C-alpha positions in Angstrom: 156.4 61.9 105.4 158.9 63.5 103.3 162.3 63.3 103.9 163.3 65.8 101.5 165.4 63.5 99.4 165.6 64.7 95.5 166.9 63.0 92.7 165.8 62.9 88.8 165.4 59.3 88.6 162.5 57.4 89.5 164.6 54.1 90.3 166.5 56.1 92.7 163.4 57.5 94.6 162.1 53.5 94.8 165.5 52.4 96.2 165.5 55.2 98.5 161.7 54.3 99.7 162.7 50.6 100.0 166.2 51.2 101.8 165.6 54.2 103.9 162.0 54.0 104.9 161.2 50.3 104.7 158.1 51.1 102.1 157.8 47.8 99.8 157.1 49.0 96.2 154.9 46.3 94.9 154.3 45.4 91.2 152.5 43.2 89.3 152.3 42.1 85.4 149.3 41.5 83.8 148.5 40.6 79.9 145.4 41.9 78.0 144.3 40.6 74.3 142.3 44.0 73.6 142.3 47.6 74.8 139.0 47.3 75.9 139.8 44.7 78.7 142.6 46.7 79.7 140.2 50.0 80.1 137.8 48.0 81.9 140.5 46.7 84.4 142.0 50.2 84.7 138.6 51.5 85.8 137.9 48.6 88.0 141.3 49.1 89.9 140.6 52.7 90.3 137.0 52.3 91.6 138.2 49.5 94.0 141.4 51.3 95.4 139.6 54.9 95.0 142.7 56.4 93.3 143.0 57.6 89.8 145.8 57.2 87.1 146.5 59.9 84.5 148.5 59.7 81.3 152.2 60.8 82.0 154.1 59.9 78.8 153.2 58.5 75.2 155.2 56.5 72.8 154.2 54.8 69.7 153.6 51.4 71.5 153.7 52.4 74.9 151.6 54.5 77.5 152.6 55.4 81.4 150.2 56.2 83.6 151.1 58.0 87.0 149.0 58.3 90.0 147.0 62.1 89.7 148.4 63.2 93.2 152.0 62.7 92.3 153.7 66.1 91.2 154.0 69.7 91.8 151.1 72.4 92.0 151.7 74.9 89.1 149.2 77.9 89.2 147.8 78.4 86.1 145.7 81.8 87.0 146.4 85.1 88.1 146.1 84.5 91.7 142.7 86.0 91.8 140.9 82.9 93.5 142.0 81.6 96.8 142.7 77.6 96.4 140.0 75.5 97.5 139.8 74.1 101.1 140.8 70.8 100.2 143.9 72.0 98.6 145.5 71.0 95.3 145.5 67.0 94.1 149.1 67.3 93.7 151.3 66.7 96.8 154.4 68.5 95.5 156.3 65.0 95.6 156.7 62.0 93.7 154.1 59.1 94.2 155.4 55.8 92.6 152.0 54.1 92.0 151.8 54.0 88.1 151.0 51.8 85.2 152.8 50.8 82.3 151.1 49.8 79.1 153.0 48.1 76.3 151.8 46.8 73.0 153.9 43.6 71.8 152.6 40.8 69.5 149.2 42.0 69.2 148.8 41.9 73.3 148.9 44.5 75.9 151.4 43.9 78.3 150.8 46.0 82.0 153.4 46.7 84.6 151.3 48.0 87.5 152.9 49.4 90.8 150.1 49.6 93.4 152.2 51.4 96.1 150.9 54.7 97.0 153.4 57.0 99.0 153.2 60.7 100.3 149.3 61.0 100.7 146.3 59.2 101.8 143.6 58.0 99.7 140.9 60.6 100.0 137.7 60.8 98.2 137.7 64.4 98.0 140.6 64.4 95.6 139.1 61.6 93.4 137.4 62.6 90.3 134.0 61.0 88.9 134.8 58.2 86.3 133.7 58.9 82.9 131.0 56.5 83.2 129.7 57.9 86.4 129.3 61.1 84.4 127.8 59.9 81.5 125.1 58.3 83.5 124.4 61.2 85.8 124.4 63.4 82.3 121.6 61.2 81.2 119.5 61.7 84.2 120.0 65.4 83.9 119.2 65.3 80.2 116.0 63.5 81.0 114.9 66.4 83.4 115.4 64.4 86.6 115.4 67.2 89.5 118.8 67.4 91.2 117.5 66.7 94.6 116.4 63.4 93.2 119.5 62.3 91.7 121.3 63.2 95.1 118.6 61.2 96.9 119.1 58.2 94.7 123.0 58.3 95.0 122.5 58.5 99.1 120.4 55.7 99.2 123.3 53.6 97.0 125.5 53.8 100.0 125.9 50.2 101.5 129.1 49.0 102.9 131.9 51.4 101.5 132.0 55.1 100.2 132.9 55.8 97.2 133.6 59.2 95.2 130.2 59.2 93.7 128.4 59.1 97.3 130.3 62.7 98.1 128.6 64.1 95.0 127.2 67.9 95.6 125.1 70.0 93.8 127.9 71.7 92.4 129.3 68.6 90.6 126.1 68.2 89.0 125.9 71.8 87.9 129.4 70.8 86.4 128.6 67.9 84.8 125.4 70.0 83.2 127.7 72.3 82.1 130.3 70.2 80.3 127.8 68.2 78.5 126.0 71.3 77.3 122.8 70.3 79.3 122.6 73.4 81.3 119.8 75.2 79.2 118.7 75.3 75.6 119.1 79.0 75.7 123.2 78.9 75.9 124.3 78.7 72.3 127.7 80.1 72.9 130.1 80.7 75.7 129.9 84.4 74.9 126.6 85.6 76.1 126.4 88.5 73.4 127.1 85.6 70.3 124.6 83.6 72.0 121.9 86.1 72.0 123.1 87.2 68.2 122.4 83.2 67.6 119.0 83.4 68.9 117.9 86.5 67.0 119.1 84.9 64.0 117.3 81.9 64.4 114.0 83.7 65.3 114.3 86.0 62.5 114.3 83.4 60.0 112.1 80.8 61.8 109.3 82.6 63.9 109.5 85.9 62.9 109.1 87.2 66.7 112.2 89.7 66.5 110.6 93.1 65.7 114.3 94.6 65.8 117.8 94.1 67.1 120.8 96.3 67.4 123.9 94.7 69.1 126.4 96.9 71.3 129.4 98.0 69.5 127.6 98.6 66.0 126.0 101.5 64.3 122.4 101.3 62.8 121.8 102.6 59.7 118.1 102.5 59.9 117.9 103.9 63.4 120.7 106.4 63.4 119.9 107.9 66.8 121.1 105.0 68.5 124.6 105.2 69.8 127.1 102.7 69.4 126.9 101.1 72.9 123.2 101.2 72.7 121.4 97.8 72.8 117.8 97.1 72.0 115.9 94.1 71.4 112.2 94.0 70.5 110.2 90.8 70.9 106.7 90.0 69.6 105.3 86.6 68.4 102.0 86.1 66.1 100.1 85.2 69.1 101.2 88.1 70.8 100.0 90.7 68.2 96.8 88.8 67.8 96.2 89.3 71.7 97.1 93.1 71.3 95.0 93.6 68.3 92.0 91.6 70.3 92.1 93.3 73.8 94.6 96.3 73.5 91.6 98.9 72.6 90.2 98.3 76.1 93.1 98.8 78.1 97.2 98.9 77.8 99.6 98.5 80.7 103.1 99.3 80.3 106.1 99.3 82.9 109.8 98.1 83.2 111.6 95.8 85.6 115.5 95.4 86.3 117.5 92.1 87.5 117.2 90.1 84.5 120.8 90.3 83.3 124.1 91.5 84.5 124.1 94.7 82.5 121.7 96.5 83.8 119.3 96.4 80.5 115.8 97.1 81.4 113.1 94.9 80.1 109.8 96.8 79.2 106.4 95.0 78.7 103.3 96.1 76.9 100.5 94.1 78.6 96.6 93.8 78.2 93.8 92.0 80.2 91.9 89.2 78.2 88.3 88.6 78.7 89.1 86.7 82.0 90.8 90.1 83.2 94.1 88.2 83.4 97.4 89.9 82.1 98.9 88.8 78.8 102.3 90.1 77.7 102.0 91.6 74.1 105.3 92.8 73.4 108.9 93.1 75.3 111.7 95.4 74.9 115.3 94.7 76.4 117.7 97.9 76.2 120.4 99.8 78.2 118.0 103.1 77.6 113.9 103.5 78.3 113.8 107.4 77.1 111.2 108.6 74.9 113.2 108.2 72.0 113.6 104.4 72.5 110.4 104.1 73.8 109.2 105.7 70.4 111.1 103.2 68.7 109.4 100.2 70.6 105.8 101.5 69.9 106.8 102.2 66.1 107.6 98.5 65.6 104.7 97.4 67.2 102.6 99.6 65.1 104.2 98.0 62.0 103.4 94.7 63.0 99.8 95.3 64.4 98.5 98.5 63.2 97.0 101.4 65.0 95.8 100.5 68.3 93.2 103.0 69.7 92.9 102.2 73.6 90.7 103.7 76.1 93.0 103.4 79.0 96.7 103.9 79.0 98.5 102.8 82.4 102.1 103.0 83.3 104.2 104.4 85.8 104.9 108.0 87.0 107.4 108.6 84.0 106.3 110.2 80.9 108.5 108.4 78.2 106.3 105.3 77.6 102.9 107.6 77.3 104.5 110.2 75.2 105.8 107.6 72.8 102.4 105.9 72.8 100.9 109.5 72.0 103.4 109.8 68.9 102.8 106.6 67.3 99.3 105.5 68.4 97.4 108.6 69.1 96.0 110.1 72.4 94.1 107.6 74.4 90.9 108.3 76.3 92.3 107.9 79.8 95.9 108.0 81.3 96.2 106.6 84.5 99.1 106.1 86.9 99.5 103.0 88.9 98.1 103.6 92.3 101.0 101.4 93.8 103.5 103.3 92.3 101.9 106.5 93.2 101.5 105.5 96.8 105.4 104.4 96.8 106.5 107.6 95.7 104.5 109.5 98.1 105.8 107.3 101.0 109.4 107.6 99.6 109.1 111.5 99.8 107.6 111.8 103.1 111.1 111.9 104.4 111.0 115.7 103.5 109.0 116.1 106.7 111.0 115.8 109.6 108.5 114.9 112.5 106.9 111.4 112.5 103.7 112.6 113.7 103.3 115.3 110.6 104.6 112.4 108.2 101.7 110.2 109.4 99.0 113.2 109.3 100.0 114.2 105.6 100.1 110.5 104.7 96.5 110.3 105.8 95.5 113.1 104.2 97.0 111.7 100.8 95.3 108.6 101.2 92.1 110.3 101.6 92.9 112.5 98.5 93.6 109.7 96.6 90.4 107.7 97.8 87.9 110.4 97.4 85.0 109.2 94.9 83.4 112.6 94.4 85.2 115.1 91.9 83.8 118.3 93.6 84.7 117.1 97.0 88.2 116.2 95.7 88.8 119.5 94.4 87.9 121.4 97.2 90.1 118.7 99.2 93.0 119.3 96.8 92.9 123.2 97.0 93.0 123.2 100.8 95.7 120.7 100.9 98.1 122.6 98.2 97.4 125.8 100.7 99.1 124.3 103.8 101.5 126.8 105.1 102.9 124.8 107.9 106.9 125.3 107.7 107.6 121.7 108.6 105.4 120.2 105.5 106.2 123.1 102.7 109.1 121.1 100.9 106.6 118.3 100.7 103.8 120.3 99.3 106.2 122.3 96.8 107.2 118.5 95.7 103.4 117.4 95.5 102.5 120.8 93.6 105.0 120.2 91.1 104.6 116.2 90.6 100.9 115.6 91.3 98.6 118.5 91.1 98.5 119.2 87.4 98.4 115.3 86.7 95.5 114.6 89.4 93.3 113.2 86.9 96.1 110.3 86.4 96.1 109.2 89.8 92.7 110.4 91.7 90.1 107.3 92.0 87.3 110.0 91.1 88.8 110.2 87.9 89.3 106.9 87.0 85.6 105.3 88.2 84.9 102.4 85.9 87.8 102.3 84.2 88.6 98.4 84.7 92.1 98.7 86.4 93.7 100.5 89.3 97.2 99.0 89.5 99.8 97.7 87.5 100.0 94.4 89.3 99.3 92.1 86.6 102.6 93.1 85.2 104.4 93.1 88.8 102.6 89.4 89.1 104.2 88.7 85.9 107.8 89.8 86.6 107.8 87.6 89.7 106.8 84.9 87.8 109.6 85.0 85.4 112.1 85.8 88.2 111.2 83.2 90.8 109.8 80.4 88.7 111.2 80.3 85.4 114.5 81.8 86.3 114.1 79.7 90.0 115.0 83.0 92.0 118.5 83.3 90.9 120.4 86.1 90.0 120.8 85.4 86.5 124.0 87.1 85.0 123.5 85.8 81.1 120.8 87.5 78.7 120.1 84.5 76.5 118.9 82.7 80.0 116.6 85.8 80.6 115.2 85.7 76.8 114.7 82.0 77.0 112.6 82.4 80.4 110.5 85.2 78.7 109.8 82.8 75.9 108.9 80.3 78.3 106.5 82.3 79.9 104.7 83.5 76.8 104.4 79.9 75.8 103.3 79.0 79.1 100.4 81.7 79.0 99.4 80.6 75.4 99.2 76.8 76.7 96.9 78.2 79.8 94.8 79.8 77.3 94.2 76.8 75.5 93.3 75.2 78.7 90.7 78.0 79.2 89.0 77.6 75.9 88.6 73.5 76.1 88.2 72.8 79.8 87.6 76.4 81.3 89.2 78.0 84.2 88.4 79.7 87.6 90.5 83.0 87.1 91.3 85.3 90.0 88.0 87.5 89.0 85.6 84.6 89.1 87.1 83.5 92.7 86.5 87.2 93.8 82.8 86.9 92.0 82.4 83.9 94.1 83.8 85.3 97.4 81.5 88.4 97.0 78.7 86.4 96.9 79.1 84.5 100.0 79.7 87.9 101.8 76.0 89.0 100.3 74.7 86.4 102.3 74.9 88.1 105.7 73.4 91.1 103.8 69.5 92.0 104.4 67.9 92.6 100.8 65.7 95.3 102.7 69.0 97.5 102.3 67.8 97.8 98.4 65.8 100.8 98.0 64.6 101.5 94.1 64.4 105.0 92.5 64.0 106.2 89.0 67.6 106.1 87.8 68.5 102.5 89.5 69.0 101.2 93.0 70.1 102.6 96.4 71.9 100.4 98.7 72.5 101.3 102.3 75.8 100.4 103.9 75.5 97.7 106.4 78.6 99.3 108.1 78.5 103.0 107.7 75.8 105.9 106.9 77.1 105.9 102.9 74.5 104.9 100.5 75.8 103.4 97.4 73.8 103.8 94.1 73.5 100.8 91.3 73.0 101.1 87.8 72.0 98.6 85.1 74.4 98.6 82.1 74.0 95.8 79.9 71.6 93.3 79.6 72.9 91.0 77.1 76.4 90.0 77.5 78.5 87.2 76.2 81.7 87.6 78.7 82.8 84.5 80.8 82.8 86.7 84.2 79.5 85.3 85.4 78.0 84.6 89.1 76.3 81.3 88.2 73.7 81.7 91.5 72.7 85.0 90.1 72.8 84.6 86.6 74.6 87.9 85.8 78.1 88.9 84.4 80.1 91.4 85.5 79.0 94.1 83.0 75.4 93.8 83.9 75.3 96.4 86.7 77.8 99.2 88.1 77.8 99.9 91.7 79.6 103.3 93.3 81.1 101.5 95.8 85.3 101.3 95.8 85.2 97.7 95.0 83.0 98.1 92.1 84.0 101.4 90.6 88.0 101.3 91.1 88.8 97.6 91.5 86.4 96.4 88.9 84.8 93.6 91.1 81.1 92.6 91.3 80.7 94.2 94.5 78.3 92.3 97.3 75.8 95.1 96.7 75.3 93.6 93.1 74.8 90.3 94.3 72.5 91.6 96.7 70.4 93.3 94.2 70.3 90.2 92.1 68.9 88.5 95.0 66.5 91.0 95.9 65.1 91.1 92.2 64.8 87.3 92.3 62.5 87.6 95.5 60.5 90.5 94.1 60.2 88.4 90.8 59.0 85.4 92.6 56.5 87.4 94.9 54.9 89.3 91.9 54.3 85.8 90.3 52.8 84.5 93.4 50.6 87.5 94.0 49.6 87.4 89.9 48.9 83.4 90.6 46.8 84.2 93.8 44.6 86.8 91.9 43.8 84.7 89.0 43.1 81.5 90.9 39.9 82.7 92.5 38.5 83.9 89.1 38.8 80.3 87.8 37.4 78.7 90.7 34.7 81.2 90.5 34.0 80.1 86.9 34.1 76.3 87.6 31.4 76.7 90.4 29.2 78.8 88.4 28.9 76.6 85.4 28.5 73.4 87.3 
């Protein structure tokens, strides 16, 4: 469409277009009394013609607006990114369409040339008007989901298409960012400054930051920290109260990655509340997770909450968190490995065994060792396992001896009976909720967004706690109790045999005999079977469901049913034995 004619005069180009190409150049003159009238007219012209005029030159009393597609493309970047598929808005030529505004005698005189040359009218090269952007920003600020905004715009298409009708999710994100609506977490475009701003505010208002050290700084308080170390410790007052109340029973610690682009790991201290649901009590975000950093973490918790003498400490297979806990809080009664972590480590190292058949055989033996609930039998089995001399498995046996033989009391079921926890799945679930619900399953690069998601999660847990207090809640443990009660209905009460120490229950599916003992008769906990009228602490059973998974197993429900039947029979027998005596007394005394 371009003939290659060049000149520095716009008038010469207009004459050339009219003379050589027979393109008429149409102009009209208008007068407006106020600037607002002109802006309204300009906006209407742009909307009606799917065009846009941008300010080109300006003097004291006049302004010239040209077609936004007129001119040459000049790259402003370093060439690292490719040009967009639709290309540049600039046509590398001159488009004569323009608006000339001049203020004279208190009026605004306009000369409008409406002839566009050198390009088609394409919606993809038009931007949204400022009014359209404001309306969309208002909807985003009102928390209307993007899908609903896009649906409303799609429903507004009637006769002709406008720029707003081809709005994309990317456009919404751009508007969200430009109006600073993207997140309350983003306080500054620079992530480090944004995080520091949040820390300063929290230290001033909520006192939930236990310790903070930014990268690129030295710390006189903790001289072991290096210049490039990053440490952020978070604990709210409510989290401290939960730790003091429930931390004496169980402490779970574990870490997770993927919450930022810097490979900082988030360590979490978690407890189980009275509904056996996990509650996070403290967070540490750091580039390190060694014993020194862990000791700093635990020591700051100790300063806030005092010494927490816990019965059970569960963590991953690394010793850093456990050693730090011992150094600051003392030795717990039990240290347990997460069964899931243990099993994953075994399966990962089965590659030391070359043949698949041997891998399957060894893994079955490992699971048998893991799940054996008799300590004497376990010791015999593990000794025999470590004495395997097969050349194909010797590397794995050596790995097992070096890593799991001395620590067997941390992972074997027989040494964790009735501990009340088996895996760190409460922590794994929490990490999943933060990543896939509060961060919407996106890979977050900014740390400030991750911190905001963590604080939102803590707030949601506190609100759920209020709901539990005032309205009650069917927790996962309550669901498990109800499910076991339904399963029990298929069992025969005759499987129960009373003895001096409690009751024996014959297994309905195997030759095993389970032992049930009565523990607490009076307990105020909330994990109750309404039909059986007993709580989860009333009895303990030797089956895996109770002794390892801490459930009110079907055998305990069956015992409750059996005792209820026996009580009714005893009451009936007592009533029958008393009834004839009363009748005889009445007859003889008539």
